[in-house]
C-alpha positions in Angstrom: -22.2 20.1 -2.1 -22.3 16.7 -3.6 -21.3 17.9 -7.0 -18.3 19.7 -5.3 -17.2 16.4 -3.8 -17.8 14.4 -7.1 -15.6 17.1 -8.8 -12.9 16.5 -6.2 -13.2 12.8 -6.5 -13.0 12.9 -10.3 -10.0 15.2 -10.2 -8.2 12.9 -7.9 -9.0 9.8 -9.9 -7.9 11.5 -13.2 -4.5 12.7 -11.6 -3.9 9.1 -10.3 -4.6 7.5 -13.6 -2.3 10.1 -15.5 0.3 9.5 -13.0 0.8 5.8 -13.9 -0.2 6.0 -17.5 2.7 8.6 -18.2 5.2 6.0 -17.2 3.3 3.0 -18.5 6.6 1.3 -19.5 7.4 1.1 -15.7 4.0 0.3 -14.2 2.3 -2.0 -16.9 5.0 -3.7 -18.9 6.8 -5.4 -16.0 3.9 -7.6 -15.1 3.6 -8.9 -18.7 7.3 -9.8 -18.8 7.4 -11.4 -15.3 4.2 -13.6 -16.2 5.7 -14.7 -19.5 8.8 -15.8 -17.6 6.7 -17.7 -15.0 4.8 -19.5 -17.7 8.0 -20.5 -19.7 10.1 -21.5 -16.7 7.3 -22.9 -14.3 4.5 -23.6 -16.5 6.4 -25.2 -19.3 9.7 -26.6 -18.1 8.8 -27.5 -14.6 5.1 -28.1 -15.1 5.6 -30.7 -17.6 7.4 -32.8 -15.1 4.7 -32.2 -12.4 1.7 -33.3 -14.5 -1.9 -32.5 -13.5 -2.8 -30.5 -10.4 -6.3 -31.2 -9.0 -7.6 -32.5 -12.4 -6.0 -29.6 -14.2 -2.8 -29.0 -16.1 -0.2 -27.2 -14.0 -0.2 -24.1 -16.5 -4.0 -24.0 -15.9 -3.7 -24.3 -12.2 -1.2 -21.4 -11.9 -3.0 -19.0 -14.0 -5.3 -17.6 -11.3 -2.3 -17.2 -9.0 -0.2 -15.3 -11.4 -3.1 -12.9 -12.2 -3.6 -12.4 -8.6 0.1 -11.8 -7.8 0.0 -9.0 -10.5 -3.1 -7.7 -9.0 -1.6 -7.5 -5.5 1.7 -6.1 -6.5 0.3 -3.2 -8.7 -2.6 -2.3 -6.2 -0.2 -1.9 -3.3 2.7 -0.2 -5.1 0.6 2.3 -6.9 -1.1 3.7 -3.9 1.9 3.6 -1.7 4.2 5.5 -4.1 1.8 7.8 -5.1 0.7 8.9 -1.5 4.2 9.0 -0.1 5.1 11.2 -3.3 2.6 13.6 -2.5 3.3 13.7 1.1 7.1 14.2 0.3 6.3 17.1 -2.0 4.0 18.6 0.6 1.1 18.4 -1.8 -0.9 16.3 0.6 -1.3 19.2 2.9 -3.2 21.2 0.3 -5.7 18.3 0.3 -5.9 18.3 4.1 -6.7 21.9 4.4 -9.3 21.8 1.4 -13.0 21.4 2.0 -12.8 17.8 0.9 -14.0 14.8 3.2 -11.5 12.4 4.4 -13.5 9.6 2.6 -13.2 11.3 -0.8 -9.5 11.7 -0.4 -9.2 7.9 0.5 -11.5 7.0 -2.4 -9.6 8.9 -4.9 -6.3 7.1 -4.1 -8.0 3.7 -4.1 -9.5 4.3 -7.4 -6.1 5.0 -8.8 -4.7 1.9 -7.6 -7.7 -0.3 -8.7 -7.5 1.2 -12.1 -4.0 0.2 -12.5 -4.9 -3.3 -11.2 -7.7 -3.6 -13.8 -5.2 -2.7 -16.5 -2.5 -5.2 -15.2 -5.2 -7.9 -14.6 -6.4 -7.6 -18.3 -2.6 -7.7 -19.5 -1.7 -10.7 -17.6 -4.9 -12.5 -18.5 -4.1 -11.7 -22.1 -0.6 -13.1 -21.9 -2.0 -16.2 -20.3 -4.2 -16.9 -23.2 -1.1 -17.4 -25.2 0.1 -20.2 -23.2 -3.1 -22.0 -22.0 -6.7 -21.9 -22.7 -8.6 -19.9 -20.0 -11.6 -21.3 -18.6 -13.9 -19.5 -16.0 -16.3 -21.4 -13.6 -17.8 -18.2 -12.4 -17.4 -14.6 -13.5 -19.2 -13.4 -10.3 -16.7 -14.9 -8.1 -13.7 -13.9 -10.1 -14.9 -10.2 -10.3 -15.8 -10.1 -6.8 -12.6 -11.6 -5.3 -10.6 -9.5 -7.7 -12.3 -6.1 -6.6 -12.0 -7.1 -2.9 -8.4 -8.0 -3.2 -7.5 -4.9 -4.9 -9.2 -2.7 -2.5 -7.6 -4.5 0.4 -4.0 -4.0 -1.0 -4.7 -0.5 -2.2 -5.7 0.2 1.5 -2.4 -1.5 2.7 -0.4 0.6 0.4 -2.1 3.8 1.7 -1.1 2.9 5.2 2.5 2.3 4.0 2.4 5.7 2.4 1.2 7.3 5.6 3.8 5.8 7.8 6.7 5.9 5.4 9.3 8.5 6.1 11.6 7.9 3.2 11.5 6.2 -0.2 13.3 3.3 1.3 10.4 2.7 3.6 8.1 2.3 0.7 9.8 -0.5 -0.6 10.5 -2.6 2.8 7.1 -4.0 3.3 6.7 -5.3 -0.4 10.2 -6.7 -0.3 10.2 -8.4 3.1 6.6 -9.1 3.8 4.4 -9.0 0.8 6.5 -11.0 -1.7 7.2 -13.8 0.7 3.6 -14.1 1.7 2.5 -14.2 -1.9 4.8 -16.8 -2.8 3.8 -18.8 0.2 0.2 -18.2 -0.6 -0.4 -21.1 -3.2 0.5 -19.3 -6.4 2.4 -22.4 -7.7 1.1 -25.1 -5.5 -2.0 -26.2 -3.6 -1.6 -26.1 0.2 -3.5 -29.4 0.4 -0.2 -31.0 -0.8 1.7 -29.6 2.3 2.1 -31.6 5.6 -0.7 -30.9 8.0 1.5 -28.7 10.3 2.5 -26.3 7.3 -1.2 -26.5 6.1 -2.3 -25.1 9.4 0.5 -22.4 9.4 -0.4 -21.4 5.9 -3.9 -20.5 7.0 -2.5 -17.6 8.9 -1.5 -16.3 5.5 -4.3 -13.9 4.4 -3.1 -14.2 0.6 -3.9 -18.0 0.9 -7.6 -17.1 1.0 -7.4 -14.6 -1.8 -5.7 -16.9 -4.2 -7.9 -19.9 -3.2 -11.1 -17.8 -3.8 -9.8 -16.5 -7.2 -8.9 -20.1 -8.2 -12.4 -21.2 -7.3 -13.8 -18.6 -9.6 -11.5 -19.9 -12.4 -11.6 -23.7 -11.9 -14.3 -24.4 -9.4 -11.5 -25.9 -6.9 -10.3 -24.2 -3.8 -8.1 -25.0 -1.0 -10.3 -23.3 1.6 -13.9 -22.5 1.7 -15.0 -19.6 -0.4 -17.2 -18.0 2.1 -14.3 -18.0 4.5 -12.2 -16.4 1.9 -14.8 -13.6 1.4 -15.2 -13.1 5.2 -11.4 -12.7 5.6 -11.1 -10.2 2.9 -14.0 -8.1 4.2 -12.7 -8.3 7.8 -9.1 -7.0 6.7 -10.7 -4.3 4.5 -12.8 -2.9 7.4 -9.8 -2.9 9.8 -7.4 -1.1 7.1 -10.2 1.3 6.0 -10.9 2.3 9.7 -7.2 2.8 10.5 -6.6 4.6 7.3 -9.5 7.1 7.9 -8.6 7.8 11.4 -5.1 8.6 10.5 -5.6 10.9 7.5 -8.6 12.6 9.5 -6.2 13.5 12.3 -3.4 14.3 10.0 -1.0 11.9 11.8 2.4 12.0 10.0 1.1 14.2 7.2 1.4 17.7 8.6 4.8 19.4 9.0 
């Protein structure tokens, strides 16, 4: 039985990877272009006037945030569009009636989102090296926070795909919620520079903890405690995983 489950999981992962690799110009190239523009505009033109940030050049300071931004966007969009596409084409019903556990179905979609995240992160990091020397304080922290963040937003994308009723619904959350929270999460600045009131408000933004933890892995400095970042990530992952499992297991919004 475990061999059958492994075959099902492997098939789902291969299908998901082939899906975004067939249109790699649309899925992998945009983060490279966007990151390059950020470095030219914010890092070079504006960063030269800002000076150092926390003992590092401004370009070094924004590298972790830019990588994390690409990871969040790619993890979320890959799973949400893929799951809704299968639901729209009625392919998801074949999975639901097949003798495949709900956990395997979820793992297959999440693995696809994380695979795209890995490639996007590698490409963005490579581009960053052309603009600024990359230094890593702790590879363990970088890898751990990266995996947790990718898993979290893959789950968020899965939930979006479950509830979406049209292709417009797939783009609503990234446009009106995800993008603003990312820009306000400390990609281009440290929240310690904000007035106390806005520092307090910023701590309700979960992306602040992800970027802070990831920046700690690179530079050894953070806006919030590293363990707090890990706890927040694990808490959100547990909540979204439980909700996703229950909805898919019950077939809510998936069966005609």
